[in-house]
N, C-alpha and C positions, 0 to 999 in steps of 0.2 A: 535585819544585822548581818553586816559583811562579814564573811570569814575568807583568809587568804588563802587562795589557790592560785600557785605561779602558773602561767602557761604560754609566758615567753621571757626572752631577755631582758625586758625593761626591770633591770635591777641597778642597784646603787651600791658599791665598794666602800666598805669603811674599814679601817685597820690603823695598825700602828707600826709596821716591819717586823711584828711579831705574830700577831694572830690577826684575822682578818673575816668578814661577814659580807654577805650579799643581802640587801633588803629590797624586798618587792615593792610595787607601786602603792600596795596599802600599809606600808610600814612594817612587815613582817620580815625577821631574821629566817630566811629560808635556807643559808648554806652556812656554815662556819666550822672550822675543823681545831681541834685542841690535840697537843698542845703548840702547833704548828701548822702551816700549810697543808704537809701531807701527812697531816695526822688524822683520827677518827672524826667525822662529821656529826657534831652533837646536834648541828640542826642541818636535815638534810632532806626537807619535803621537796626541795627543787630537785630531786633525785628521787621521788616515788611517788610519780605519776599524777602528779597533780592534788595527790589526797589532802583533805583537811584532818586536823588534828595534831599530829605526831610529827615532832623533828623541826617543828617551830616554836617562837617566841613574837608572839603579836598582841595587838591592843586593839578588842571590837569596841568600837565606839556604836550603842546602842540607838538603831534608826538611822544608820550612815547610806550616805548617799553620794558622797564624793571625796576624793583625795587629789592634794597635789603635793610636789616636793620640790626641793632645792638643796643645794649644798650652801652653806656660809662660803662666801666668796673666798677664794685661794685656801680652801681648806677640805678635807675628806670630811668634814661634819655635816650630817644630814639632818634636816628639817621636813619632817611629813607632816600636813595637815589633813587632817579626817574631821568631814562635816556633816552632820544628822539631818534629817529631813524637818527636826522641827526648831532650826536656826542654830543649835549648838555646836562646839566644835572644839577640837583639842590640837596640840600642836606635839609632835615626839622628837627631840633632840636626839641623836645617837652617834657615839663616838667611841675611840679606843682610846685611852688615855696613851701620850707621847711626848715628853718634854723632859729637861735637863734637871735633875735633881741631887744635890748634895756630890756634884762632882759625875753623876752618871746618868745616861740616858733611861729614864722611866719609862718601860715598854712592856707593861703585864700583859699576862693572855686574861684581859679583861675586856668589858664592854660595858659603857656607862649609856644609860638611857634617861631621859627627863620627860615625864609628862605633862603638858600646862593646859590646863582649861583657858581658852581663849574667848568664847563668847558662850552665852545660854547657861542650862545647866547639865552638863555633859554626863553620861553614864558610860562606864568603860567595863569591860570585861578582860582579865589578862591571863593570856595563856602562855605558859612557859612549860613545854614538852621535849627537853632533849633526849637524842636516843644513843644507845651505844653500839660499837661492833658493828657499822655500817648499816643500822637501821635494823639491826636484827632485835632489839627491846629496847623498851620505855627505860629510863634510869630509874633505879630506886632512889628514895627520896627521905630525908629526916628533916626535922625544921627546929627552929628556936621561936622566942617570943621577935624578931626581927628580921630572921634568916629562914631560907630553905638551902639544905645541902643536898646536891646532886652526886652521887654515886657514877661516876664514868670512868670503868676500867680501873686502872691501879691509882687512879688520884681522884679528887673531889674537887668539885666546884661549888662556890659560895653565892648564894643570890641576897645579898643585904639591900633594905628596902625599909622605905617611911610607910609604904603602902599596906593596908591589912593584908598581913600572911594568911588568916583564915581563909578571906577571898579569894586571893591566887590558888589555894590548894584545891577548893571547891569549885573553882572557874566562876564565881557568880558575881555578877555584874553590881557596880557600887559607883555611887555620885562621887565625880571629882572635883573637889571645891579649892584647891590648892596644887601647886604643884608636886609631884609624886616622883620620887628618885629610886634609880634601880642600878644596882652596880654587881655585874655578874664575873666573880674572878676567882683568885684563888681561895683554897677552903681555909681562911684564917680570920680572924674578928677585925671586924672593919674599924678603925682606929678614927678617933676623930666625930666629929658631927658630921652625920652623913649628907645631910643638905647642904652645908657649907663646903664640904671635900668635894664632892661631886661636882659643883658648880666652880669650885677652884680648879680641879683637874680639866673640865671643859675650857675654863678660858684660858690655862697654861698650854693645853692643847692647840686652840685657835690661835695663839700668839706664836707658838713653833712653827706651825706649818705657813703662816701668813711670813713669817719672816724668811723660811727657807724659799718661797716663793720669791720674794725680794730678790735674791741673790740669782735669779734666772735671767739670761740673757735671752729674750723672747723676740721674735718677729713682730713687725708691728703690725699687721694684717693676723686675725685668727688668732688674737693672744689669750681668749678665754679658752679656745679648744686646745691650744698648746698649754697651759697652763694644766687643764684637765689631766689631759693625756700624761703630762709629767707628774703630777702628783701619784695618780695611778700607777704608772711605772715604778714609783718609789716605793709604793705598798707594796709591789711585788718583790721586793728585795727581803729575804731574810738578814736582817742587820747581824744577827749574831753571830754568822758566818761570812756574810757577803754574798752569797747565792742568791741568783735572780731566778723566779719559776718563770713558766712559759704563759701559766694563768692560773687562776686561783681557783679552778676545778677540774672536775675529772668528768668524762663519758656524755658531756652535749653531743649529740650526734654533727656530723659535717653536712649531713642530709637527712631527711626524714627515712627512718627505717632502713637506714645504709648498714648499720652495726659498725661505721666508722667512729667507733667511740673510744677515745683513748683517755688516760690519766696525764694532764698535763701540769701537774704541781711540782715538778721535778725542774730541776737548772739543765737545760740544754745550752752547751759550750755554744752553738750556732746564735740560737736566741738571744742569750744575754750579750754575745758581740753586738751585735744589732741595737739592743736596749742600751748600752753603755754609749755606743756611737752617737745615738741621739741625744742622751741626755749631757755627753759631753760638749755637742753643738750648741747645749742650753747654759752651760759653764756650771752642770751639777756634779762636780768632782768627787763629791761624797760619796755617791754611788760607785763611781769608778775606784775609788780607793779602797773601799771595803770589797767588790767585787775582784781587786788584783791580788789582796791577800787570798780570796778562796782559790783565784788560778794559780798562785803558788804552791797553797796545799795539796790541790791536785797534782800539780807537776812533780812535787816531791815525792806524792805516794804513786806515781806511775813507775819513778826508776828508772826515767829514760825509754821505758816502754810505751805502749798503744796507749794514747786516750780514749775513754769512752766518748759517745756522743752525749750523754746526759749522766748526771749525779744526782743523790739526793740533796737537799739542802745543807745535811750535816757533811756531805761528801760522801756519802756510802755508796758503793760501787754495785752492791745487787739489788734490783727493783724487780722482783719474781712478779709477773703479772698474774692476777687471780682475778675473779668477779666477786661482786657481792652480791650474793644471791636474794637479799632480804630487800634489796631496792628494785622497783621495776622500772627506773629511767626516767630521764627527761620526758615526758607526754607519754610515759610509758614506753619509751623505745630503748629498751636496752640492747645490749650489758652494760652493767656499771662497771667499769675495770678498776682496779687498785694495782698499782706499779705499771711498768711499761717495759714490756720486753725488748723494743729498743735498745735498751742498754747495753745488751749483747750484739749489737749490730756493728759492722764494721763502717764508718763514715770518714774517710780520710780529709773533710774540709774541715774537721775540728782542729787541725794543726795550725793553721793558717788562722783561725778563729781564737786561737790562745796567741797566737804571736801579735796580732795586730792591736789589740788594746793594751798588750803590755808594753811596746814599745814606748808608749806616750810617758810610761814610768821613768825612763830612761832622759827624758827630754824636758818635760814640763816641770819648771822649778816652783810652782805654785804648789806641788805636792809635799804633804807632809814626810812622807819617806821617799826618798829619790832611790831607783832602783841601781844596783852597784855590777861591779864584774861577776861577784859571783852570780847574782841575777842572770847576768848574760850566758853565762857558762850551763846554766840550766835551761835558759830559753834556748840556745844553742842544740840541746839535745832533743827540744820539739821540733826545731828545724830538720833536724836528722832524720826524724819519722817523716816530715813532710817530703823531703827529698825522696827517702827510700819508697814511700807509697803513691809519689805523684801518679805515675800510670799504672796502679795497679788497681782491680776492681773493687768497688764497695757498696752500700746499699743507697748513696745519694741524699742528698740532703730531703728529699721526699720520702726517705726511709722505707723503700719498697722491701716487702717481706719475703719476697719468692724469688727475686732476682738479683743477679749484680752486676754491673757493668765498670767500666773505668768511665765516670760520670766528667764532663766537662767543667764544670761547678768546680767539683773537688780539687780537679787538676788545675784550675786558675788559682785556687784557695794555696794550694801547694807554691805556686809562682809565687804568690803574695806572700808569703812565709819567708821565702828566701830572698826576696827581694826588699822587705823589709828588715829582716836582717843585716842585710849587706848595707841598707840605712843607717841602721844603729849601730853595726861595727866602725863605720866613716864617723858618725858622729864622737862615737868613743878614740875615735883616734888610733882604732885597729884597723889597719891597712890590710894586712895578709887576711884576716878573717872577711874583711869587705869584698875583697876579691875574689874569696872563693863562693862568698855566696851570689856575688853576681854573676859567677860564671854558671853556678847552678840553676839560678833565676832564667839565664838564656838557654839553658838546654831544655828546661820544661816548657819556656815561650816557644821554642822551635818546634817541640813535639805535638802541642797543643795543636799550633798554626796547620802542622799537616796532618793530623789524626783525627783532629774535630771539626774540618772543614769540609762541607759537602758542596760539590757543585751540583746547581740546579738550572742548566742552560740560561735562557732567556731572562729568568729570575734573578739570576746572579749569585746563587748559593747563599749559604748560612753557615754557621757554627752549628753542629750538632748536640744533642743535649749528651750525648756520650760517644766515647772513641768506636763503637761499634755498630752505632745506628743513626738514623738521618732523622729522627723526631725531634721534635723541639720542646721547651720547656722555657718559663717564664726567668727562671736562674739567669738565662743567657744574659738578659738585660742589664745584669749587675757586673758585667763586665767593665764598664766604664767607671762605676763608683769604686770598683777596685784597684783601678789605674791601670788595668792590664790594657785596655784600648783607651784611646781618644773618642769624643764624641763625632769629630770630622773623619773618623776613620771609616774607608770604603766599606769593610768587612763587617764593621758593626751596623753601619746604616743598614747593609743587606740584611743582615739579619734582624735587626728591628721590624723590617718591613714583613720579613717571612713570620716573626713571633705573633705579630699585630694581625696579620692575615689569617694564622691559624688557630691563634689561642684566643684572640678578643672577641666577646660576645656583649656586642653593645656597648655599655659604659664601663662593663667588667672585665677581666682577665683569669683565664685558666692556670692554672699550675702547669699542666700539660693536658692535652686531649686524649691521649693514647690509655688504653685500658690499663688499669692496674690489677693488685690482686685482688681488689673489691669490685672490677668491673670499672665501666668508665665515668669519670668523675661528673657529679649532678652539679656541683656550686661552685662559684668563682672563688677563690683565695683573695682574701682582702688585701694584704700586703703586697700581692702580684698587681693587684689595680694601681695600686700606689707606685710601685715601680714602672708601670706604665706611663703615669701621669710624670715621672723624672724623665723617663725617655722622651716623650714628647716635650717637655722644657727643653731638653738637649738638642732636640730637634729643631728648635726653634718656632714650636706650635703651640706658644705659651697660652693662647686665648683656649684652644683646646683644653690645654693642660688646666688652666684655672675653672673652666666649666665641668670638667670631670672631677675636680676636687671638689668642687662644691656641691657636686651630685654625692660624693662618696659622705660629706660632711651630713648631707640630708638624711643619711641612714644610720648616722649614730643613734644609741638610745637617748632617752630624754636625761640620762646622766652624762650624756657627752662623749660615749663609749662605744666601741666594736668589738664583737667578737672576731673567729678566727674566718668565717666564711659567710657569704651571701647567696641565695637564691635569685640567680641572675633572670629570672620571669617573673616572681613575686617579690621580690626585693625585701625578702626575709632573711633576718640574722639566724646563722646557725654555728654550732663549734664552740668550744671552750671560750668562756668568759671570764674578765675581760683578756683579750689576747695583747701580748706584748707586742708581736709583730705588728698588728694593724696599728695600735698606737703609735708607733715607732713610723709608719708611715705618715701618719697624720702631722706629728713632729717635722720630719724630712721634706715633705711636700709645703707645707707652710712655710720654712725657712728657704726654699727655692724660690717660691712662686711671688712671698709678700715684696711689697714696693720697700726701698730703704727707709733705715729712719731718717736718713738726712732729708727724706721730702716733707717729712713733717716738723721739721725741727726749725 
């Protein structure tokens, strides 16, 4: 009999923009937090060193010998097939309900599971062992005739089912002769016929996602990959507030035993900017609209002052970093961190990353709520901070914990904030304000051209990662994307050559090669490899760009997704999963490299 032991990132996300879960290759839920993504992980075996038993919800097929998985097309609804040595088999259908009901989006803190016998006489054991306080203990239970209550801290969850409660409580194997239905959700009686209601929920959820995908403007090539990334990026939005988290997990190491273990279940202004930019290119305006509402609340709370690099999905500003002592970590590689001390850092690029997506709110007539003059006044306060801080030291986008410099990427983002404010003011007919912001943008540009440029003899020179040093980092490749430079600019070409020479490792790209707070980087940063692919395309090296893009797609999980990092020697994925940065890279590169629809029509 197979027991679930997760030892890699072959994971399949499900969710409904309120709650999410990661399911391993045997159909076990190994990670899920309540009541939202940054909450207590009731299923946490992913970070419990691969231990069997607690912190998981799985179905053990007696005599199991194989498993296979796939999503229902254009949805995050997962089907797992388990097969036994006697030819018997079951299918597990997993989803989180999401659909419009009574004029509102129904997205409860709930997971639905349907187990179907598909051949032979399968016997299964149902193991449901949620934990609380980050793995400190197994939750207490009470039960009724058709349900089990799990007391998880200040609230309770209820598992309603038509499977035998006694068998579940005793983890006793039993023959499954008809579909069995499971609904883990709020602690309230399940109304209606369980079988019919769960099937209705699943059908409504399927219809919602497939209709959402119909509205995407996908490239003609790599459609399946782009659609999967788009669905998963949407799952990373906490719809209640509009916040977008960097990943669904905490503390998956960036490299083995590196202690580069961070909690990514929060909303980074930077990561979210890239996410909405990518989804914008696909026409997913619903994500942008909700995120802009989140940003307006952040700006209001800042009252013209400093913006933090990250916040909780509810907009909380204090995210004190602690460790979960009871969890041994992914493959036993702790620590497991809760919270992220980076919220205390100074990162000046965040001002540009607020301005850039917000500008669309003044121009795009499709939006339900167009931005107005008062919104522009608030946005100008963000611009004032960008202007004031454009040449001041910060921790940079890579969040160095022990040093500060005037990072070129942050300065360019400050330039972008002023440049886009000038453009927006002109669009609104505010010529005086447009002139002011244009002048400021030019001042910042001149300073970057002088302070960031490093002469390098016959090699032609390059922009440095900071004003104070000559080392390189991959973010310099974003100078074209941000419209600071054109692709044919001599300085950009020279910088690209230097970055490729110093940071490329075969098919992959490092963030930087210099030692940081934890030593020299050991893995490639996936989004940087996608930035490399974009730069190759801009340089006219399309054949090389397409080959490299194909290589990156070959490293996706069976679910079609990527984590943050990749070992450039073993090709193994590391880092938190699924990583929004990486999925953005897939979408952007597919859009750049795909042949146009006109060629197939």
